[in-house]
C-alpha positions as CSV (number, residue, x, y, z in Angstrom):
1,X,128.4,102.5,137.0
2,X,129.2,103.0,133.5
3,X,127.5,101.1,130.9
4,X,128.5,98.1,128.8
5,X,129.0,98.9,125.0
6,X,126.6,96.0,124.4
7,X,124.0,98.3,126.9
8,X,124.9,101.6,125.4
9,X,123.7,100.1,122.0
10,X,120.5,99.0,123.3
11,X,119.4,102.0,125.3
12,X,120.4,103.9,122.5
13,X,118.5,101.8,120.0
14,X,115.2,101.7,122.7
15,X,115.7,105.4,122.6
16,X,116.2,106.0,118.6
17,X,112.7,103.9,118.4
18,X,111.0,106.1,121.0
19,X,112.2,109.7,119.1
20,X,114.3,110.7,121.5
21,X,117.1,111.3,118.5
22,X,119.2,113.5,121.8
23,X,119.1,110.5,124.3
24,X,120.0,107.9,121.5
25,X,123.1,110.3,119.9
26,X,124.5,110.5,123.7
27,X,124.9,106.6,124.2
28,X,125.4,105.8,120.5
29,X,128.8,108.2,120.9
30,X,129.3,106.6,124.2
31,X,129.6,103.5,122.7
32,X,131.9,104.3,120.0
33,X,134.3,106.1,122.1
34,X,134.4,102.6,123.6
35,X,135.3,100.6,120.8
36,X,137.6,103.5,119.7
37,X,139.7,102.8,122.2
38,X,140.4,98.8,120.9
39,X,141.4,100.5,117.1
40,X,139.8,99.0,113.9
41,X,140.4,95.7,114.7
42,X,136.9,95.6,116.9
43,X,134.2,95.0,114.7
44,X,132.2,96.6,117.6
45,X,133.5,100.0,115.7
46,X,132.0,99.1,112.8
47,X,128.2,98.0,114.1
48,X,129.1,101.7,116.7
49,X,129.5,103.6,113.4
50,X,126.6,101.4,111.5
51,X,124.0,103.1,114.2
52,X,125.7,106.2,114.0
53,X,124.8,106.1,110.2
54,X,121.5,105.3,110.8
55,X,120.5,108.4,113.2
56,X,122.3,111.1,110.9
57,X,120.0,109.6,108.5
58,X,117.0,110.1,110.2
59,X,118.0,113.3,111.2
60,X,118.4,114.0,107.6
61,X,122.0,114.4,107.3
62,X,122.5,112.5,104.5
63,X,126.1,112.8,103.7
64,X,127.2,112.6,106.8
65,X,125.2,109.4,107.3
66,X,126.8,107.9,103.6
67,X,130.3,108.7,105.2
68,X,129.2,106.4,108.4
69,X,128.2,103.6,106.8
70,X,130.7,103.3,104.2
71,X,133.3,103.6,107.3
72,X,131.9,100.9,108.9
73,X,131.1,98.6,106.1
74,X,135.0,98.7,105.4
75,X,135.5,98.1,109.0
76,X,133.3,94.8,109.4
77,X,134.7,93.4,106.0
78,X,137.9,93.5,107.3
79,X,137.2,91.8,110.1
80,X,134.8,89.7,109.9
81,X,134.7,89.0,105.8
82,X,132.6,90.1,103.0
83,X,130.0,87.6,103.7
84,X,129.3,88.1,107.3
85,X,125.7,89.0,107.9
86,X,126.8,92.5,110.0
87,X,128.1,93.0,106.4
88,X,124.5,92.4,105.1
89,X,122.9,94.7,107.7
90,X,125.5,97.9,106.6
91,X,124.8,96.9,103.0
92,X,121.5,97.1,103.7
93,X,121.5,100.4,105.5
94,X,123.4,102.1,103.3
95,X,121.1,100.7,100.4
96,X,118.4,102.5,102.5
97,X,120.5,105.5,102.8
98,X,120.7,105.7,99.4
99,X,117.0,105.3,98.8
100,X,116.3,108.4,100.4
101,X,118.5,110.1,98.5
102,X,116.9,109.3,95.0
103,X,120.0,107.0,94.0
104,X,117.6,104.1,93.9
105,X,119.7,102.5,91.3
106,X,122.9,102.2,93.8
107,X,120.2,101.6,96.6
108,X,119.1,98.3,94.1
109,X,122.8,97.0,94.3
110,X,123.5,97.2,97.6
111,X,120.2,95.6,98.5
112,X,121.0,92.7,95.9
113,X,124.3,92.0,97.9
114,X,122.6,92.5,101.3
115,X,120.6,89.6,100.4
116,X,123.2,87.5,98.3
117,X,124.9,87.3,101.7
118,X,121.8,86.2,103.8
119,X,120.6,83.4,101.2
120,X,124.2,81.6,101.2
121,X,124.4,82.2,105.4
122,X,121.0,81.5,106.4
123,X,119.1,79.6,103.1
124,X,116.7,81.6,100.6
125,X,113.9,80.8,103.3
126,X,115.2,83.2,106.2
127,X,113.0,86.0,107.5
128,X,116.1,88.5,106.9
129,X,116.0,87.2,103.4
130,X,111.9,88.4,103.7
131,X,113.4,91.6,104.8
132,X,115.9,91.9,101.7
133,X,113.2,91.3,99.3
134,X,110.6,93.6,101.2
135,X,113.6,96.6,100.9
136,X,114.2,95.5,97.2
137,X,111.1,95.6,96.2
138,X,110.4,99.2,97.3
139,X,113.2,100.8,95.7
140,X,111.8,98.8,92.2
141,X,108.3,100.6,93.2
142,X,110.0,104.0,93.3
143,X,111.6,103.2,89.5
144,X,108.0,101.6,88.0
145,X,109.5,98.3,88.3
146,X,105.6,97.2,89.5
147,X,106.2,93.3,88.3
148,X,109.0,92.4,89.7
149,X,108.7,94.3,93.1
150,X,105.6,92.0,93.0
151,X,106.9,89.0,92.4
152,X,109.6,90.3,95.6
153,X,107.0,91.3,97.8
154,X,104.7,87.8,97.5
155,X,108.1,85.8,97.9
156,X,108.6,88.4,101.4
157,X,105.3,87.2,102.3
158,X,105.1,83.6,101.9
159,X,108.8,83.2,103.4
160,X,107.5,84.9,107.0
161,X,104.0,83.1,106.5
162,X,106.1,80.0,106.4
163,X,108.5,81.1,109.3
164,X,105.9,82.8,111.6
165,X,102.5,81.6,110.9
166,X,99.9,84.0,109.5
167,X,98.9,86.1,112.6
168,X,102.7,87.8,112.9
169,X,103.5,91.3,113.0
170,X,106.2,90.8,110.2
171,X,103.0,89.2,107.9
172,X,101.2,92.2,108.8
173,X,104.3,94.0,107.2
174,X,104.4,92.6,103.8
175,X,100.9,92.8,103.8
176,X,101.2,96.8,104.1
177,X,104.2,97.1,101.7
178,X,101.7,94.9,99.4
179,X,99.0,97.1,100.2
180,X,101.2,100.3,99.0
181,X,102.3,98.7,95.5
182,X,98.4,97.8,94.6
183,X,97.2,101.4,95.7
184,X,100.2,103.0,93.5
185,X,98.9,100.4,90.5
186,X,95.0,101.7,91.1
187,X,94.0,98.3,92.7
188,X,92.1,100.2,95.5
189,X,90.0,97.4,96.5
190,X,92.6,94.3,96.6
191,X,94.8,97.8,98.4
192,X,92.5,98.3,100.9
193,X,91.6,94.5,102.1
194,X,95.3,93.5,102.3
195,X,95.8,97.3,105.3
196,X,92.3,96.0,106.8
197,X,93.9,92.6,107.2
198,X,97.1,94.3,108.5
199,X,95.6,96.1,110.9
200,X,93.5,93.4,112.5
201,X,96.5,91.2,112.6
202,X,98.4,94.1,114.7
203,X,95.5,95.1,116.4
204,X,95.5,91.4,117.8
205,X,99.1,91.2,118.6
206,X,99.5,94.4,120.1
207,X,96.5,96.0,121.0
208,X,94.2,99.2,119.3
209,X,96.5,102.0,120.8
210,X,100.4,100.9,119.9
211,X,102.5,102.9,117.1
212,X,102.5,99.8,115.0
213,X,99.0,100.3,114.1
214,X,98.7,104.0,114.1
215,X,100.8,103.1,111.0
216,X,98.5,101.7,109.0
217,X,95.7,103.2,110.3
218,X,97.4,106.3,108.4
219,X,98.2,104.1,105.6
220,X,94.7,103.1,105.2
221,X,93.9,106.9,105.6
222,X,96.0,107.6,102.9
223,X,94.3,105.1,100.2
224,X,90.7,106.6,101.4
225,X,92.0,109.8,100.7
226,X,92.9,108.8,96.7
227,X,89.9,107.7,96.4
228,X,87.5,110.7,97.5
229,X,86.3,108.8,100.6
230,X,87.0,111.8,103.3
231,X,83.9,111.0,105.7
232,X,86.5,107.9,106.4
233,X,89.6,109.7,106.5
234,X,89.7,112.1,109.4
235,X,88.5,109.9,112.3
236,X,91.7,107.5,111.2
237,X,94.2,110.2,111.1
238,X,92.9,111.7,114.5
239,X,92.8,107.9,116.0
240,X,96.4,108.0,115.0
241,X,97.5,110.9,115.5
242,X,96.2,110.2,119.5
243,X,97.6,107.1,119.8
244,X,101.0,108.2,118.5
245,X,101.0,111.0,120.8
246,X,100.4,108.7,123.6
247,X,103.0,106.8,122.8
248,X,106.1,109.6,121.4
249,X,104.8,112.9,123.1
250,X,103.8,115.5,121.1
251,X,107.0,116.4,119.7
252,X,107.9,113.2,117.8
253,X,108.8,113.4,113.8
254,X,105.5,110.9,113.1
255,X,102.9,113.0,114.4
256,X,104.0,116.0,111.9
257,X,103.5,113.6,109.1
258,X,100.1,112.9,110.8
259,X,99.1,116.5,111.0
260,X,100.9,117.3,107.3
261,X,98.1,114.4,106.1
262,X,95.7,115.9,108.3
263,X,96.6,119.7,106.7
264,X,96.2,118.5,103.3
265,X,92.8,116.8,104.0
266,X,91.3,120.2,105.1
267,X,93.1,121.6,102.3
268,X,90.8,119.2,99.7
269,X,88.1,120.2,101.3
270,X,88.3,123.8,101.4
271,X,88.9,124.3,105.9
272,X,91.8,126.2,104.9
273,X,91.7,127.5,108.8
274,X,92.0,124.2,109.8
275,X,94.4,123.3,107.3
276,X,96.9,126.4,108.4
277,X,96.4,125.0,112.1
278,X,97.5,121.5,111.7
279,X,100.5,122.5,108.6
280,X,102.0,125.1,111.1
281,X,102.2,122.9,114.2
282,X,103.9,120.2,111.8
283,X,106.4,122.8,110.8
284,X,107.1,123.1,114.4
285,X,107.3,120.1,115.2
286,X,110.2,119.7,112.6
287,X,111.7,122.9,112.5
288,X,112.2,121.9,116.7
289,X,113.4,118.1,116.3
290,X,114.8,117.9,113.4
291,X,118.1,119.1,111.2
292,X,117.4,123.0,109.7
293,X,118.3,121.3,106.0
294,X,116.2,117.8,106.9
295,X,114.4,116.8,103.9
296,X,111.1,116.3,105.7
297,X,111.2,120.4,106.4
298,X,110.5,121.1,103.0
299,X,107.6,118.9,102.7
300,X,105.9,121.1,104.9
301,X,107.0,124.2,103.9
302,X,106.1,122.3,100.3
303,X,102.5,121.8,101.7
304,X,102.0,125.0,103.5
305,X,103.1,127.1,99.9
306,X,100.4,125.0,98.5
307,X,97.9,126.2,100.9
308,X,98.7,129.7,100.7
309,X,98.3,129.3,96.7
310,X,94.8,128.0,97.2
311,X,93.9,131.2,98.7
312,X,95.6,133.7,96.5
313,X,98.8,134.6,98.7
314,X,101.0,134.0,95.8
315,X,103.7,136.8,96.6
316,X,103.8,134.5,100.1
317,X,104.1,131.2,98.2
318,X,107.6,131.9,96.0
319,X,109.7,132.1,99.3
320,X,108.2,128.8,100.6
321,X,109.2,126.9,97.3
322,X,112.5,128.0,97.4
323,X,113.1,127.8,101.2
324,X,112.4,123.7,100.3
325,X,114.2,123.8,97.3
326,X,117.5,124.8,98.5
327,X,116.8,122.3,101.9
328,X,116.3,119.4,99.1
329,X,119.3,120.5,96.9
330,X,121.6,120.7,100.2
331,X,120.1,117.7,101.9
332,X,119.2,115.3,98.9
333,X,121.4,116.4,95.9
334,X,120.5,118.7,92.8
335,X,119.3,115.7,91.0
336,X,116.8,114.1,93.3
337,X,113.5,113.6,92.4
338,X,112.5,115.3,95.0
339,X,113.8,118.2,93.9
340,X,112.3,118.0,90.2
341,X,109.0,118.0,92.3
342,X,109.3,121.0,94.1
343,X,110.7,122.8,91.0
344,X,107.6,121.6,89.1
345,X,105.4,123.1,92.1
346,X,107.4,126.3,91.7
347,X,106.9,126.2,87.4
348,X,103.3,125.7,88.2
349,X,103.2,129.1,90.3
350,X,104.8,130.6,88.2
351,X,102.4,129.9,85.4
352,X,99.3,131.6,87.3
353,X,101.9,135.0,87.4
354,X,102.3,134.3,83.7
355,X,106.4,134.0,84.0
356,X,106.0,131.5,81.1
357,X,109.6,131.8,80.1
358,X,111.0,131.3,83.7
359,X,108.3,128.5,83.9
360,X,109.6,126.7,81.0
361,X,113.0,126.3,82.3
362,X,111.8,124.5,85.4
363,X,109.7,122.3,83.8
364,X,112.9,121.0,81.5
365,X,114.9,121.1,84.6
366,X,112.8,119.1,86.3
367,X,111.9,116.6,83.8
368,X,115.9,116.1,83.0
369,X,116.1,115.3,87.0
370,X,113.4,112.6,86.4
371,X,114.7,111.3,83.0
372,X,118.3,110.7,84.5
373,X,116.6,109.0,88.0
374,X,113.7,107.0,86.4
375,X,114.1,106.8,82.8
376,X,112.0,108.3,80.1
377,X,109.1,106.3,80.6
378,X,107.7,107.0,84.0
379,X,104.7,107.8,85.4
380,X,106.5,111.0,87.0
381,X,107.7,111.9,83.8
382,X,104.1,111.8,82.5
383,X,103.1,114.2,84.9
384,X,105.4,116.8,84.4
385,X,104.8,116.7,80.8
386,X,101.1,117.1,81.3
387,X,101.9,120.2,82.9
388,X,104.6,121.2,80.6
389,X,101.7,120.5,77.8
390,X,99.4,123.6,80.1
391,X,102.1,125.6,79.4
392,X,102.4,125.3,76.1
393,X,99.2,126.0,75.5
394,X,99.7,129.4,77.3
395,X,102.6,130.1,75.3
396,X,99.7,129.3,72.1
397,X,102.5,126.2,71.1
398,X,99.8,123.6,70.4
399,X,101.3,121.4,68.2
400,X,103.8,121.2,71.5
401,X,101.2,120.9,73.7
402,X,99.4,117.8,72.3
403,X,102.3,116.1,71.3
404,X,102.9,116.3,75.2
405,X,99.8,115.3,76.2
406,X,100.2,112.6,74.3
407,X,103.0,111.5,75.3
408,X,101.7,111.3,79.2
409,X,99.1,109.5,77.8
410,X,101.4,106.7,76.4
411,X,103.7,106.4,79.0
412,X,100.9,105.9,81.7
413,X,99.2,103.0,79.3
414,X,102.3,101.6,79.3
415,X,102.9,101.5,82.9
416,X,99.9,101.2,84.1
417,X,97.4,99.6,81.6
418,X,94.4,101.4,80.2
419,X,92.1,101.5,83.2
420,X,94.6,103.2,85.7
421,X,93.3,106.3,87.5
422,X,96.7,108.2,86.1
423,X,95.6,107.5,82.3
424,X,92.3,108.6,83.0
425,X,94.2,111.7,83.9
426,X,95.7,112.2,80.9
427,X,92.7,111.0,78.7
428,X,90.4,114.0,80.9
429,X,93.3,116.7,80.0
430,X,93.8,115.7,76.2
431,X,90.0,116.0,76.4
432,X,90.1,119.3,77.0
433,X,93.1,120.4,74.5
434,X,90.6,119.0,72.0
435,X,87.5,121.0,73.6
436,X,89.7,124.2,73.4
437,X,90.2,123.8,69.8
438,X,86.6,122.9,68.8
439,X,87.3,118.9,68.1
440,X,84.4,118.4,70.0
441,X,83.7,115.2,68.5
442,X,87.3,113.7,69.7
443,X,86.7,115.6,73.3
444,X,83.6,113.8,74.2
445,X,85.1,110.6,73.3
446,X,88.2,111.2,75.1
447,X,86.3,112.8,78.4
448,X,83.6,109.6,78.3
449,X,86.8,107.2,78.5
450,X,88.1,109.0,81.3
451,X,84.9,109.4,83.4
452,X,84.3,105.5,82.7
453,X,87.9,104.8,84.2
454,X,87.2,106.9,87.3
455,X,84.2,105.2,88.1
456,X,85.6,102.2,87.9
457,X,88.8,103.1,89.9
458,X,86.7,105.3,92.3
459,X,83.6,104.7,92.4
460,X,80.5,106.7,91.5
461,X,80.9,109.9,94.3
462,X,84.7,111.1,93.8
463,X,85.8,114.3,93.1
464,X,87.7,112.9,90.0
465,X,84.2,111.5,88.6
466,X,82.7,115.3,89.0
467,X,85.2,116.5,87.3
468,X,84.3,114.4,84.3
469,X,80.9,115.0,84.3
470,X,81.2,118.7,84.7
471,X,83.8,119.0,81.7
472,X,81.4,116.4,79.7
473,X,78.3,118.5,80.9
474,X,79.8,121.9,79.5
475,X,80.7,119.9,76.1
476,X,77.8,118.9,75.6
477,X,75.7,122.4,76.5
478,X,78.1,124.0,73.6
479,X,76.7,121.1,71.0
480,X,73.0,121.9,72.3
481,X,72.5,118.3,73.3
482,X,70.6,120.3,76.3
483,X,68.8,117.0,78.2
484,X,72.1,114.9,78.7
485,X,74.3,118.1,79.9
486,X,71.7,118.5,82.4
487,X,71.5,115.4,83.6
488,X,75.6,115.5,83.9
489,X,75.8,118.8,85.0
490,X,73.3,117.2,88.3
491,X,75.3,114.6,88.9
492,X,78.5,116.8,89.0
493,X,76.1,118.9,92.0
494,X,75.4,115.9,93.7
495,X,79.0,114.7,94.2
496,X,80.4,117.9,94.9
497,X,77.9,118.3,97.8
498,X,78.5,114.8,99.1
499,X,82.2,115.1,99.2
500,X,82.8,118.6,100.5
501,X,79.4,120.5,101.5
502,X,76.8,122.0,99.8
503,X,78.3,125.6,100.8
504,X,81.7,124.8,99.3
505,X,83.0,127.0,96.5
506,X,83.7,123.8,94.0
507,X,79.4,123.5,94.3
508,X,79.0,127.2,93.5
509,X,81.3,126.8,90.5
510,X,79.0,124.1,89.1
511,X,75.9,125.2,89.3
512,X,76.8,129.3,87.9
513,X,77.6,126.7,84.7
514,X,74.5,124.7,85.1
515,X,72.4,128.5,85.9
516,X,73.8,129.1,81.6
517,X,71.8,126.2,80.8
518,X,69.0,126.5,82.3
519,X,69.2,130.3,81.4
520,X,69.3,128.9,77.6
521,X,66.3,126.8,78.0
522,X,64.5,129.5,79.3
523,X,64.1,128.9,83.0
524,X,64.8,131.9,84.0
525,X,62.9,131.3,87.5
526,X,65.1,128.1,88.4
527,X,68.4,130.4,87.5
528,X,67.4,133.3,89.2
529,X,67.4,130.7,92.7
530,X,70.4,129.3,91.9
531,X,72.1,132.5,91.7
532,X,70.7,133.0,94.8
533,X,72.2,130.0,95.9
534,X,75.4,131.0,94.5
535,X,75.6,134.7,95.9
536,X,74.9,132.5,99.4
537,X,78.0,130.2,99.3
538,X,80.3,133.1,98.1
539,X,78.7,135.3,101.2
540,X,79.6,132.1,103.4
541,X,83.3,131.4,101.6
542,X,84.1,135.2,102.0
543,X,84.3,135.9,98.0
544,X,81.4,138.2,98.0
């Protein structure tokens, strides 16, 4: 017995939600064929095209998705009018597509239109309005408009709590989105509290092994990674991976996201074999399940390139980045922010290879894309400016380098305030510049301010805190302030051992610097012992 149009849409949606995209396509195409028999005067045709558009978007075929959404919108408007809820839904879906394509202003406009329809038809306190607020807020976050985004997310949370009560899955989603905003702003304690609250709600409603629980575990792991609480990251990622495998099988795209996150963790911890294992598995899933030009495939390629770079395999890195770039330019367009990120990665590689002219061109193109997408005062622009400043230091264009470091700092302070971790990053970069050029007093003040920010943001045992301590120790050593220098060296070594283990190469590097201080203070026996320890660490890591 043939399924009805409605049953095909429902079964196709179920297959879509479970990552069974071939089955979803079959059902949606059959539904579309039924609707087409009635012609353009049947609104079911618009709904069928809308579902096909969502499928194509999921598979990374953005141009095809855009065409389908636009056709769906035209049919729905012609048959139902401009202010029907089905029209609002397709406007929302087209907005989500433009968000994925990096066309944030177009996405913002469509979300606003969708919200206006929902308000008019349903009232300002309807849960569908809250959905629109959440989507619009996420687009505003990408544009750096944190204040308005927070207002919208607070409104969405209030609507959902009034509509459903405090213990509802939709309330949990609002808490997740707010947590993501606070994480972006560096308010890590507030972010953690909201994630844990959302996790508690979903576990109580859905049980501990539901896929929606795994989503929060993955987000919480990302927060802990940012905070340097690496011992908490792996268990959460492993648990979410296990949940998704049981729910969706071993080849769902969500697994690839989780595997990529595990790979990044192991790369940070210097566990290259594990990092490669998980990175390659993520890449294999994406190559098998997704379109060959899907942007998520580019993410895996960029991560593999980072791994190769860390291993010193520079010749094998460039082809991976260039393939990722080709995918992003084809699927997202040449002016998408993700293209800018990949151009930035390629420029960093070229600096390591002393290809400074090539790197400069890539940075200029990356900046042009980001400034065109976000404006000149966005945090993503600041990140590239800091990297570009490093290039100009290599080229001995020191005035230009300092100007770029200071511009990056100004942007981050304006967007985030004075105490955000990214402000600490710019201060640290500017301090390093002054240290290299003998401006020790200014460098000292900048390093100390950076250290204070990172301690407040991350706690006292984060790798960034270790970096700041190590940098201060070296500066103080050069100024023969040996007692204070030693305190910072010892603290940096302790933090690195806590975060990465006593045999990590970063520990060896810090120990080598500390040995120089011991030699200067005539403590040769201690220095010799540490030299032997450095040799053992290097042997363990294959660097002998």
